[in-house]
C-alpha positions in Angstrom: 23.9 7.0 33.7 24.1 7.9 30.1 26.9 6.3 28.1 29.0 9.0 26.6 31.1 8.7 23.5 34.3 9.5 25.5 33.5 6.7 28.0 32.9 4.3 25.1 36.4 5.0 23.7 38.0 3.9 27.0 36.3 0.4 27.0 36.2 -0.4 23.3 39.1 -1.3 21.1 38.3 0.0 17.6 38.7 -2.6 14.9 38.5 -0.2 11.9 41.8 0.7 10.4 43.0 4.3 9.9 45.2 5.3 7.0 48.1 7.0 8.8 49.9 9.4 6.4 53.6 10.2 6.7 52.8 13.7 7.6 49.6 14.5 9.5 48.3 18.0 8.8 47.7 20.4 11.6 44.1 20.6 12.7 42.2 23.8 12.9 41.9 24.9 16.6 38.3 23.9 16.8 38.8 20.4 15.3 38.7 17.4 17.5 39.4 14.0 15.9 37.6 11.0 17.1 38.0 7.2 17.3 35.4 5.4 15.3 32.6 4.1 17.5 31.9 0.3 17.9 28.7 -1.6 18.3 28.0 -3.0 21.8 25.7 -5.8 20.7 22.7 -4.2 22.4 20.6 -4.7 19.2 21.4 -8.3 18.5 18.0 -9.4 19.8 16.3 -7.5 17.0 15.9 -8.8 13.4 17.9 -6.7 11.0 17.8 -7.1 7.2 20.3 -5.3 4.9 18.3 -3.7 2.0 21.4 -3.8 -0.3 25.0 -4.9 0.3 26.2 -1.2 0.4 23.4 0.9 1.8 20.3 0.5 4.0 19.1 -1.7 6.8 15.6 -2.5 8.0 14.8 -3.3 11.6 11.9 -5.7 12.2 9.7 -5.8 15.3 11.3 -3.0 17.1 9.4 -0.4 19.1 11.4 2.8 19.4 9.0 4.5 21.8 9.5 1.6 24.2 13.2 1.7 23.9 13.3 5.5 24.5 11.6 4.9 27.9 13.6 1.8 28.9 16.6 1.4 31.2 18.7 0.2 28.2 17.8 3.3 26.2 21.2 5.0 25.8 23.1 1.8 24.9 20.5 0.8 22.3 20.1 4.2 20.8 23.8 4.6 20.5 24.1 1.3 18.6 21.2 2.4 16.4 23.1 5.6 15.6 26.3 3.7 14.8 24.3 1.4 12.5 22.7 4.3 10.7 26.1 6.0 10.2 27.6 2.8 8.8 24.6 1.7 6.6 23.6 5.3 5.7 19.8 4.7 6.1 17.7 2.6 8.5 14.0 1.9 8.2 11.8 1.2 11.2 8.3 0.0 10.1 5.1 0.4 12.2 6.2 3.1 14.7 2.7 4.2 15.5 3.5 4.6 19.2 6.2 7.3 18.4 5.0 10.8 19.2 6.6 14.0 17.9 8.2 14.5 21.3 9.6 11.0 21.2 10.9 11.7 17.7 12.7 14.8 19.0 14.1 12.9 22.0 15.4 10.2 19.6 17.0 12.8 17.4 18.7 14.4 20.3 20.0 11.1 21.7 21.3 9.9 18.3 23.7 12.8 18.2 24.5 13.3 21.9 25.6 9.7 22.2 27.8 9.9 19.1 30.1 12.9 19.2 27.6 15.7 18.5 29.1 19.0 20.0 27.3 20.3 23.1 26.5 23.5 21.1 24.5 21.6 18.6 20.8 20.6 19.0 17.8 20.2 16.7 17.8 22.1 13.5 15.3 24.8 12.7 14.6 25.4 9.1 15.3 29.0 8.1 11.8 29.4 6.5 9.6 26.3 7.1 8.3 25.6 10.6 5.1 23.8 11.5 2.0 25.6 12.9 0.3 23.3 15.4 -3.5 23.0 15.7 -3.6 25.4 18.7 -1.9 28.1 16.6 1.6 27.8 18.2 4.7 27.2 16.0 7.0 24.2 16.5 10.3 25.5 15.1 12.0 22.1 15.3 9.3 20.2 13.4 8.8 20.3 9.6 5.6 18.7 8.4 6.2 17.6 4.8 2.7 17.8 3.1 2.2 18.0 -0.6 -0.8 19.0 -2.5 -0.5 17.0 -5.8 -3.1 19.1 -7.5 -1.0 22.2 -7.2 2.5 20.8 -7.4 2.6 17.6 -9.5 3.0 19.3 -12.9 5.7 21.7 -11.9 7.7 19.1 -10.0 7.5 16.7 -13.0 9.3 19.1 -15.2 7.3 22.2 -16.2 8.3 25.5 -14.7 6.2 28.7 -14.9 5.2 29.4 -18.5 7.8 27.0 -19.9 6.4 24.0 -21.8 9.8 22.3 -22.2 9.9 19.1 -20.2 12.7 18.6 -17.8 14.2 15.2 -18.7 16.6 14.7 -15.9 16.1 15.0 -12.1 19.8 14.4 -11.2 19.9 17.8 -9.7 17.4 16.8 -7.0 19.9 14.9 -4.9 21.1 16.7 -1.8 21.9 16.5 1.9 19.9 18.4 4.5 21.0 21.9 5.6 24.3 21.8 3.7 23.9 25.6 3.4 24.4 26.0 7.2 27.7 26.7 8.9 27.0 23.6 11.0 24.9 21.2 8.8 22.7 18.3 9.6 23.7 14.9 11.1 20.7 12.6 11.4 17.3 13.2 9.8 14.2 11.4 11.0 11.2 11.3 8.8 8.0 9.7 10.2 5.5 9.1 7.5 1.9 9.5 8.6 -0.1 9.4 5.3 1.0 7.8 2.1 -0.4 7.6 -1.5 -1.4 4.2 -2.8 1.7 4.3 -5.1 4.6 6.6 -5.6 6.2 9.2 -3.3 9.3 7.0 -2.7 12.6 8.5 -1.4 15.8 7.6 -3.1 19.1 7.4 -1.2 22.7 7.1 -2.5 25.9 6.2 -0.6 28.3 9.1 -0.3 30.9 6.6 1.0 30.7 4.6 -2.2 31.0 7.7 -4.4 34.3 8.4 -2.7 35.4 4.8 -3.2 34.5 4.9 -6.9 37.1 7.7 -7.5 40.7 7.0 -8.5 43.2 7.8 -5.8 44.6 10.9 -7.6 41.0 12.2 -8.0 40.3 11.5 -4.3 43.4 13.5 -3.2 42.4 16.3 -5.6 39.0 16.6 -4.1 40.3 16.4 -0.6 42.2 19.7 -1.2 39.1 21.6 -2.4 36.1 23.3 -0.9 32.7 24.0 -2.3 30.1 26.8 -1.8 26.6 25.8 -0.8 23.4 28.0 -1.0 19.8 27.0 -1.6 18.7 28.3 -5.1 16.9 31.6 -4.9 17.5 32.2 -1.2 19.4 35.4 -1.4 19.2 37.4 1.8 17.1 40.2 0.1 14.5 37.5 -0.9 14.1 35.9 2.5 15.2 38.2 5.3 11.7 39.2 6.3 10.5 35.6 6.5 13.5 34.1 8.3 13.5 32.4 11.7 14.8 35.0 14.1 17.6 33.5 16.2 20.0 30.5 16.1 18.9 27.5 14.1 20.1 24.6 16.2 23.7 26.0 16.6 25.0 29.4 17.6 26.8 29.5 14.3 23.7 29.0 12.3 22.3 32.5 12.3 21.3 35.3 9.9 19.8 35.5 6.5 23.0 34.7 4.5 22.7 31.0 3.7 25.9 30.8 1.7 28.8 28.8 3.2 31.9 27.0 2.1 32.5 23.4 3.2 35.1 20.7 2.3 34.4 18.7 -0.7 35.5 15.5 1.2 34.5 15.1 4.8 35.1 12.5 7.6 32.1 11.0 9.4 33.2 11.1 13.0 31.0 8.1 13.9 32.6 5.7 11.4 35.9 7.4 10.6 35.1 7.0 6.9 35.6 9.6 4.1 32.9 10.6 1.8 32.2 13.1 -1.0 30.2 16.1 0.4 30.4 18.3 -2.7 27.1 17.1 -4.2 23.5 18.2 -4.6 21.3 21.1 -5.6 22.4 23.3 -2.7 25.9 23.4 -4.1 26.8 26.5 -6.2 30.2 25.3 -7.3 33.7 24.3 -6.4 35.7 27.2 -4.9 38.7 28.5 -6.8 38.0 26.7 -10.1 36.8 28.1 -13.4 33.1 27.7 -14.0 33.7 25.0 -16.7 36.0 23.1 -14.3 33.5 23.3 -11.5 30.7 22.1 -13.8 32.8 19.2 -14.9 33.2 18.0 -11.3 29.6 18.6 -10.4 28.3 16.7 -13.4 30.8 13.8 -12.8 29.5 13.4 -9.2 25.9 13.4 -10.5 26.8 10.7 -13.0 28.5 8.5 -10.3 25.2 8.7 -8.3 22.8 8.1 -11.2 24.8 5.6 -13.2 25.8 3.2 -10.3 22.8 1.3 -9.1 24.8 -0.6 -6.5 25.0 2.6 -4.4 21.3 3.4 -4.5 18.4 2.6 -2.3 14.7 3.2 -2.9 12.5 3.4 0.2 8.9 2.7 -0.4 6.8 4.3 2.4 3.9 2.9 4.4 1.9 4.8 7.1 3.8 5.0 10.4 7.2 4.0 8.9 10.1 5.9 10.3 13.3 6.2 8.2 16.5 7.7 9.7 19.5 8.7 7.6 22.9 10.2 8.3 23.5 13.2 6.1 27.2 12.5 6.5 26.8 9.2 4.7 24.1 9.5 2.0 22.4 11.9 -0.4 18.7 11.7 -0.9 16.1 12.7 -3.4 12.3 12.9 -3.3 10.1 11.4 -6.1 7.2 13.6 -7.0 5.1 11.1 -9.0 2.1 10.7 -6.7 -1.4 12.0 -7.1 -2.7 11.5 -3.5 -2.0 13.0 -0.1 1.5 12.4 1.4 2.3 13.7 4.9 5.3 13.2 7.1 6.9 14.7 10.2 10.6 15.5 9.9 13.1 16.2 12.7 16.7 17.0 11.9 19.7 17.1 14.1 22.6 19.5 13.8 26.0 17.9 13.8 29.6 19.1 13.7 31.3 21.7 11.6 32.6 19.7 8.5 36.2 18.6 8.7 38.6 16.0 7.1 40.6 13.9 9.5 43.9 13.0 7.9 43.9 9.6 9.6 40.5 8.6 8.2 40.0 6.1 5.5 37.5 5.0 2.8 34.7 2.6 3.8 36.1 -0.2 1.6 39.6 0.2 3.1 38.2 0.2 6.7 36.1 -2.9 6.0 38.9 -4.6 4.0 36.6 -5.2 1.0 
């Protein structure tokens, strides 16, 4: 029988501390607060190497396809999900046995075993779905394939007829599907073809960005919301090309991809706060003057780009699978390659963003 998150709470005593305020705010009617999930030890047999002290873990000699079809599947996948949410990113090399259907099953289980609402499933990109060899469309699969001959110059800084080089790519950081009413939880990218060099993906810890802020600044951001919308995606520009129907959640519908989310969220798996108001999908901070909003946006970008301790650079090899929690990290592609790069991406839909007044920062919870 599948091990549910609710069942886990009844048998596991959480060790992570909550900050209990003197007055706990009243939750919205749809908000359900959760106890942080704990590891069962099901993964102790596998070699795990932290890639940095703050972010990233690599699993060695683990076959996810075998685990998915084993009797211990749910317990192991649940522990994998918890590890990803704590570490932000996990790398699984040499997953050549993993099919697209396995990848989808893994994406479903990562969420279903860790508080994903029953109304959430796998994300469907509003515009980009994959056409299979037989001509059918797989709406839940996004094949990331770049033609360097067509895209390299533009992505390296030239745009249209402009010959002015772009000297900063700080605006490339983002989280997946932050423009949806119910955004992404786990993203799974299975790389199939890699260039000899380049094409790395950079990650940055959203937990650590929150921890770097002073307490007054943290409280200030916790009271704000931000509006998200992918640049250039006004309804009039995309309505005729949009996916018709829900995109992984009954709340993710229609051509209007503008939504307001909290600037600081709680990850339900860990119970840790993190800064969500970040990335090129964000238009600005609600209720602030443009200059004030820009100051916050630029400050968040500086925290990410100027603090190497919160960054991770993943170098890809064929058949590597990397999974990240969009409620724990930001990521950014590197368009510096001149050969073919192809990967299959599956993305889960999580919960509607919320801030649990009992939740704490990562460093407070870990007593570091």
